[in-house]
Each structure stands twice: as structure tokens, then as C-alpha cells.
C-alpha positions as a printed NumPy array, in Angstrom:
array([[158.824, 101.075, 138.905],
       [161.515, 100.769, 140.847],
       [165.351, 101.664, 140.414],
       [168.029,  99.319, 140.451],
       [171.544, 100.468, 141.072],
       [174.763,  98.676, 140.74 ],
       [177.392,  99.388, 143.398],
       [181.399,  98.86 , 143.556],
       [182.587,  99.975, 146.941],
       [180.055,  99.556, 150.301],
       [181.438, 103.351, 150.745],
       [178.958, 104.293, 147.5  ],
       [175.567, 102.888, 149.327],
       [174.886, 105.563, 151.4  ],
       [175.091, 108.165, 148.234],
       [173.359, 105.793, 146.296],
       [170.447, 105.454, 148.907],
       [170.256, 109.068, 148.929],
       [169.993, 109.631, 144.906],
       [166.562, 107.789, 144.973],
       [167.803, 103.987, 144.194],
       [165.169, 101.607, 145.554],
       [167.455,  98.738, 145.473],
       [171.081,  98.313, 145.136],
       [173.102,  95.18 , 143.741],
       [176.645,  94.09 , 144.177],
       [179.677,  91.759, 143.813],
       [181.253,  89.809, 146.319],
       [184.316,  87.928, 145.563],
       [186.281,  86.728, 148.887],
       [189.495,  86.412, 148.901],
       [189.644,  82.834, 149.329],
       [187.955,  82.383, 145.746],
       [190.727,  84.486, 143.936],
       [193.453,  82.696, 145.604],
       [192.357,  79.416, 144.343],
       [190.59 ,  80.211, 140.967],
       [192.345,  84.166, 140.252],
       [190.384,  86.414, 138.474],
       [190.399,  84.784, 135.267],
       [187.572,  82.514, 136.771],
       [185.408,  84.983, 138.477],
       [182.118,  84.724, 140.236],
       [179.946,  87.586, 138.334],
       [181.466,  88.252, 134.835],
       [183.921,  90.694, 136.539],
       [187.7  ,  89.772, 136.345],
       [188.808,  93.091, 137.875],
       [191.14 ,  93.254, 140.878],
       [192.696,  96.956, 141.141],
       [189.278,  99.651, 141.141],
       [186.069,  99.238, 143.298],
       [184.104,  96.43 , 141.271],
       [183.805,  94.239, 143.971],
       [183.339,  93.855, 147.568],
       [185.928,  91.488, 149.079],
       [185.681,  90.548, 152.799],
       [182.57 ,  89.171, 154.803],
       [183.347,  91.727, 157.318],
       [182.597,  94.355, 154.763],
       [179.155,  92.543, 153.924],
       [178.6  ,  92.871, 157.622],
       [179.318,  96.453, 157.894],
       [176.903,  96.885, 154.507],
       [174.212,  95.156, 156.204],
       [174.132,  97.226, 159.206],
       [173.655, 100.314, 156.433],
       [170.599,  98.308, 154.91 ],
       [169.262,  97.607, 158.359],
       [169.382, 101.758, 158.89 ],
       [168.246, 102.907, 155.061],
       [165.944, 100.002, 154.401],
       [167.053,  99.554, 150.696],
       [167.725,  95.669, 150.209],
       [170.899,  94.58 , 148.433],
       [171.33 ,  91.707, 146.152],
       [174.491,  89.816, 145.204],
       [175.69 ,  88.914, 141.772],
       [176.815,  85.476, 141.087],
       [175.983,  85.372, 137.02 ],
       [178.649,  83.726, 135.439],
       [178.043,  81.336, 132.841],
       [178.958,  78.657, 134.044],
       [181.111,  77.258, 137.102],
       [183.738,  73.791, 137.65 ],
       [181.941,  70.741, 139.253],
       [184.051,  71.823, 142.507],
       [182.995,  75.354, 142.386],
       [179.446,  74.708, 143.24 ],
       [180.133,  73.8  , 146.674],
       [182.163,  76.778, 147.258],
       [179.849,  79.005, 146.166],
       [177.012,  77.395, 148.016],
       [179.102,  77.897, 151.101],
       [179.793,  81.619, 150.169],
       [175.957,  82.037, 149.961],
       [175.437,  80.446, 153.303],
       [177.822,  82.935, 154.799],
       [175.712,  85.611, 153.273],
       [172.498,  84.122, 154.151],
       [173.717,  83.978, 157.81 ],
       [174.517,  87.54 , 157.961],
       [171.276,  88.494, 156.279],
       [171.805,  88.272, 152.178],
       [169.501,  85.976, 150.746],
       [168.612,  87.548, 147.369],
       [171.027,  86.337, 144.592],
       [171.477,  86.919, 140.854],
       [171.982,  83.975, 139.09 ],
       [172.751,  83.072, 135.314],
       [174.127,  79.206, 135.339],
       [171.234,  76.879, 135.611],
       [173.473,  74.229, 137.266],
       [173.887,  76.411, 140.073],
       [170.254,  77.131, 140.551],
       [169.642,  73.177, 140.481],
       [172.34 ,  72.967, 143.017],
       [170.963,  75.318, 145.65 ],
       [167.82 ,  73.525, 145.464],
       [168.966,  70.345, 145.74 ],
       [171.002,  71.298, 148.689],
       [168.076,  73.146, 150.293],
       [169.708,  76.265, 150.254],
       [166.683,  78.824, 150.403],
       [166.994,  82.184, 149.015],
       [165.411,  84.492, 146.552],
       [166.734,  83.901, 142.796],
       [166.83 ,  86.857, 140.266],
       [167.673,  85.078, 137.493],
       [170.053,  87.216, 135.19 ],
       [169.902,  88.776, 132.11 ],
       [173.335,  86.747, 131.196],
       [171.091,  83.519, 131.33 ],
       [169.195,  85.275, 128.161],
       [165.418,  84.365, 128.808],
       [164.129,  85.235, 125.256],
       [160.539,  83.909, 124.903],
       [157.924,  83.031, 126.925],
       [158.834,  79.32 , 126.237],
       [162.139,  79.663, 128.288],
       [159.896,  81.456, 130.672],
       [157.802,  78.355, 130.802],
       [160.94 ,  76.511, 131.474],
       [162.483,  78.538, 134.355],
       [159.247,  78.991, 136.206],
       [159.926,  75.618, 137.403],
       [163.262,  76.977, 139.328],
       [161.022,  79.182, 141.783],
       [162.613,  82.541, 140.382],
       [160.94 ,  85.767, 141.856],
       [162.516,  88.302, 139.3  ],
       [163.488,  88.054, 135.834],
       [165.901,  90.333, 134.427],
       [165.941,  90.646, 130.18 ],
       [168.753,  90.931, 128.689],
       [170.005,  93.743, 126.539],
       [168.898,  92.252, 123.181],
       [165.243,  91.878, 124.312],
       [162.905,  94.217, 122.432],
       [160.104,  95.628, 124.219],
       [157.67 ,  93.674, 122.653],
       [159.582,  90.799, 123.73 ],
       [159.277,  91.472, 127.154],
       [155.967,  92.338, 126.997],
       [155.134,  88.966, 125.276],
       [157.1  ,  87.197, 127.943],
       [155.202,  89.169, 130.959],
       [151.582,  88.603, 129.365],
       [151.972,  84.93 , 128.515],
       [153.841,  83.966, 131.44 ],
       [151.06 ,  82.009, 133.827],
       [152.923,  82.405, 136.79 ],
       [151.418,  85.703, 138.551],
       [153.16 ,  88.385, 140.365],
       [156.746,  88.128, 139.613],
       [159.094,  90.73 , 139.277],
       [160.672,  91.913, 135.775],
       [163.712,  94.035, 135.452],
       [165.022,  96.082, 132.092],
       [167.985,  97.59 , 131.568],
       [167.543, 101.297, 131.541],
       [171.053, 103.293, 131.842],
       [174.667, 102.59 , 130.746],
       [176.844, 100.154, 129.318],
       [175.128,  98.948, 126.305],
       [176.48 ,  96.576, 124.213],
       [176.785,  94.8  , 120.82 ],
       [176.928,  91.179, 122.284],
       [174.092,  89.045, 123.972],
       [175.939,  88.308, 127.458],
       [174.672,  84.654, 127.476],
       [176.95 ,  83.823, 124.245],
       [179.773,  85.974, 125.097],
       [183.088,  84.372, 126.319],
       [185.321,  87.773, 126.999],
       [186.921,  89.098, 129.669],
       [185.949,  92.87 , 131.885],
       [190.001,  93.376, 133.494],
       [192.209,  95.331, 134.128],
       [194.812,  94.175, 131.822],
       [192.881,  94.665, 128.321],
       [190.346,  96.879, 126.553],
       [186.695,  95.253, 126.7  ],
       [186.281,  93.154, 123.536],
       [182.774,  95.345, 123.695],
       [184.626,  98.696, 123.356],
       [186.813,  97.532, 120.233],
       [185.849,  99.054, 116.968],
       [183.771,  96.734, 114.826],
       [182.123,  96.756, 111.269],
       [179.257,  94.094, 110.075],
       [180.539,  92.744, 107.188],
       [179.987,  89.92 , 104.857],
       [182.937,  87.723, 104.827],
       [183.306,  85.239, 101.863],
       [186.117,  83.223,  99.844],
       [186.383,  85.602,  97.337],
       [186.685,  89.217,  99.369],
       [189.697,  89.137, 102.26 ],
       [188.679,  91.875, 104.64 ],
       [191.198,  91.029, 107.318],
       [193.841,  93.577, 106.141],
       [191.527,  96.481, 106.233],
       [189.783,  95.056, 109.991],
       [193.592,  95.457, 110.857],
       [194.307,  98.61 , 109.356],
       [191.096, 100.005, 112.047],
       [192.471,  98.105, 115.242],
       [195.952, 100.196, 114.635],
       [193.98 , 103.609, 113.866],
       [191.763, 102.752, 117.476],
       [195.006, 101.771, 119.42 ],
       [196.461, 105.302, 118.073],
       [193.574, 107.248, 119.149],
       [193.61 , 105.324, 122.639],
       [197.089, 106.398, 122.994],
       [196.376, 110.174, 122.199],
       [193.568, 110.118, 124.506],
       [195.28 , 108.468, 127.612],
       [198.279, 111.34 , 127.033],
       [195.401, 114.122, 126.519],
       [193.561, 113.083, 129.765],
       [197.021, 113.093, 131.762],
       [197.693, 116.635, 130.612],
       [194.377, 117.766, 131.771],
       [192.935, 117.436, 135.141],
       [189.202, 118.283, 134.225],
       [187.077, 115.218, 133.978],
       [184.783, 114.893, 130.996],
       [181.179, 116.425, 130.769],
       [178.353, 114.488, 132.186],
       [175.919, 113.56 , 129.612],
       [172.74 , 111.267, 130.859],
       [172.895, 108.104, 129.479],
       [176.2  , 108.355, 127.62 ],
       [176.776, 104.791, 127.115],
       [173.334, 103.617, 127.14 ],
       [170.164, 105.016, 127.767],
       [166.406, 103.67 , 127.568],
       [164.448, 106.769, 129.462],
       [162.511, 107.75 , 126.399],
       [161.341, 104.048, 126.194],
       [159.734, 104.4  , 130.13 ],
       [156.226, 104.323, 129.461],
       [156.304, 101.485, 126.749],
       [158.929,  99.471, 129.439],
       [155.913, 100.124, 132.439],
       [153.112,  99.397, 130.055],
       [154.938,  96.305, 129.129],
       [154.523,  95.254, 132.831],
       [158.602,  95.645, 133.151],
       [158.819,  96.591, 137.347],
       [162.185,  97.048, 138.15 ],
       [164.748,  99.786, 136.097],
       [168.425,  98.45 , 135.955],
       [171.145, 101.298, 136.369],
       [174.112,  99.577, 135.847],
       [177.181, 101.147, 137.722],
       [179.423,  98.634, 139.19 ],
       [182.889, 100.582, 139.015],
       [181.508, 103.545, 137.774],
       [182.329, 106.95 , 138.924],
       [180.093, 107.509, 141.722],
       [179.059, 110.913, 141.394],
       [177.962, 110.071, 137.634],
       [176.03 , 107.137, 139.312],
       [173.979, 109.908, 141.523],
       [172.977, 111.987, 138.6  ],
       [171.776, 108.905, 136.474],
       [169.536, 107.64 , 139.793],
       [168.169, 111.63 , 139.989],
       [167.421, 111.635, 136.276],
       [165.9  , 108.822, 136.25 ],
       [163.835, 109.632, 139.134],
       [162.957, 112.662, 137.477],
       [161.874, 110.953, 134.359],
       [159.714, 108.486, 136.335],
       [157.793, 111.408, 137.741],
       [157.473, 113.095, 134.216],
       [155.876, 109.536, 133.412],
       [153.473, 109.814, 136.214],
       [152.184, 113.363, 135.223],
       [151.786, 112.867, 131.425],
       [149.355, 110.401, 130.27 ],
       [150.262, 109.551, 126.652],
       [153.322, 108.061, 125.204],
       [153.756, 111.356, 123.044],
       [153.52 , 113.979, 125.782],
       [155.654, 112.023, 128.13 ],
       [158.503, 111.8  , 124.854],
       [157.805, 115.724, 124.494],
       [158.572, 116.381, 128.335],
       [161.617, 114.031, 128.927],
       [163.479, 115.752, 125.571],
       [162.368, 119.064, 126.542],
       [162.873, 119.422, 130.53 ],
       [165.37 , 116.249, 130.747],
       [167.828, 116.005, 128.058],
       [167.568, 119.455, 126.391],
       [170.377, 119.245, 123.512],
       [172.766, 116.841, 125.374],
       [170.653, 113.286, 124.164],
       [173.373, 110.64 , 124.013],
       [171.972, 108.963, 120.924],
       [173.227, 105.476, 122.486],
       [169.235, 104.286, 122.567],
       [169.101, 100.713, 124.698],
       [164.9  , 100.14 , 122.777]])
């Protein structure tokens, strides 16, 4: 099983590779795109300008390609927004042509129309179908097989049984399958989420919520409003506390989402690649994530049964620091 790590800056590439990443993925948003469409119509579901979450120049991509040539760890580029304006398809195709010309030909795409447009224009590349497209069962996989997909990225809401069924029932063999393993657990399904991930506002997936039944007899909104007010008050206190304390928070493996205990089940299901989400994440933590996951993969090879593997993971890797933020 290979580790696929997210990257927000080309400065992080070598550190991710040396930590043990087998592949890297990143976002690329050239200046011209932001000039015409701004950050509220993103190329890849990251409406961010003010911290390292995108690469913003073709020259930087050329530098990255030179590093890839040395370290031999491939990089795929995300174009995984849910949909685009008609006029934008030609712009995106030209951006991809620039990337292909310098040596990048693997793209993570969610919009089916974009995939069809690239095929129509004869742009040859390797396509990883983004989890934002929500391939949820074997019937959807059968449909997407017509689009010459080389890798399926399962979204966060796929159960391991779902993945196993999709893989086992797929008539096209020797494909790659990728599943989330660390970070950014979310209670939404990306394909149905229209929220923003921007600088100015708190991410919707970080807001407090309750699952409640709404009917005409009960008005729950005043209660929800009170919880939101409490949330912002606590958030403000956290910001003040952070400003008074120079020490960063203690690192915990998988603190924002973890599937390491399910590693053997994922392998038995046929998953070939493990996604460590990390675009914009503190690079020191990303290194520790990859090192920890690498240890878990090694333990998997040394423990035949699921029971012995989970026991080894909990005693040697997590100790008493399990985040309890389980993906699966």
C-alpha cells in the first residue's frame, strides 16, 4: 500500500518524500485564474489566498518537476471542483497543457464534464477520479469506467464494505483505489457540499452541529443560535489564549481523522493507496503523520491476523493518545 500525501508548497516536497511519501498531490492556481475568477470560484475546492495551500506560478511547477526528476516521487495535480462555467473548460484545458508540457500528466478530477471535454480535445493524461465525485457503488464504477479512469479515490463516507464491493465487482482489473487514512474527517459528503474553504470565514465543517428532528410543533432554531454564540465565544477565547502562549498544541496522530486501525481491512478490500490529507497543514505534523503511517504499514506486514495487528497498533503506535476520530 502506497502513501499519498497532500502538499501546500513546493518547499515541503523533499521533506514529505524523505518522511516516506510514495506520491504527492497539490493544487495549482495560476495568477491568471485568480485575476478573472477570484478565489470564490476555485479550481480545486480551496478558496484560499493567504497561506500555503496552492502553487501559484508555472515557474514554481517547473522547479517542482526538477525535484520530481531527482527524487522519483510523482506528483498529481488537483482540479477537483464540482463544476465549472462553460467558458472555463478551455482555460482549464490550456492550464493542463502547460503542465503536461513540463512533465505533469496525472490529474485529480471530480467534474465529469471536464473529463469529457479533455477527451473531446484529445488531451492525453492519467485521471484519478476525485472522491468529490462520490463514486458510491459498483454501478457508478461501471459508468465511470467508460471515462478511462486510472484510479478511483473513494470519498469519506464509503464504508470498507462499500469499497470492497466496488473493487470486487469491477470488471476492469489492475486499477488503483485510494482511501482516506489521515486528517480532515468531515460530516459532509464532498459531492453534495457547497460550502467554502476560505481565509475569511470558519469552514462549515468546523461549525458545531446537532442532528435533530425538525417539525412544525418544535422550533429548534433559538437553541441552535445559542450554541453558535457559545461557539464563537469559545473560539475567541482560544485565539486570545493562543496569542498569549507561544507553544504549539501537542501533536496527536490522526487528531482530525484517522483510519489506521482499519488498515488491514482496507488492504484486504483491495485499496492500493492511502490518502494523508495535508494541503495547508503544518509540515512538521505532516512528516509525523507519514512516519506514523509508515510504521503502521510495517506492523501490518508483521501481523497476520486483524486482531494481532490492532493490538500492536494500539500498544506500540498510539499508546494512550488515540484521537478517537475514526474514519471507519
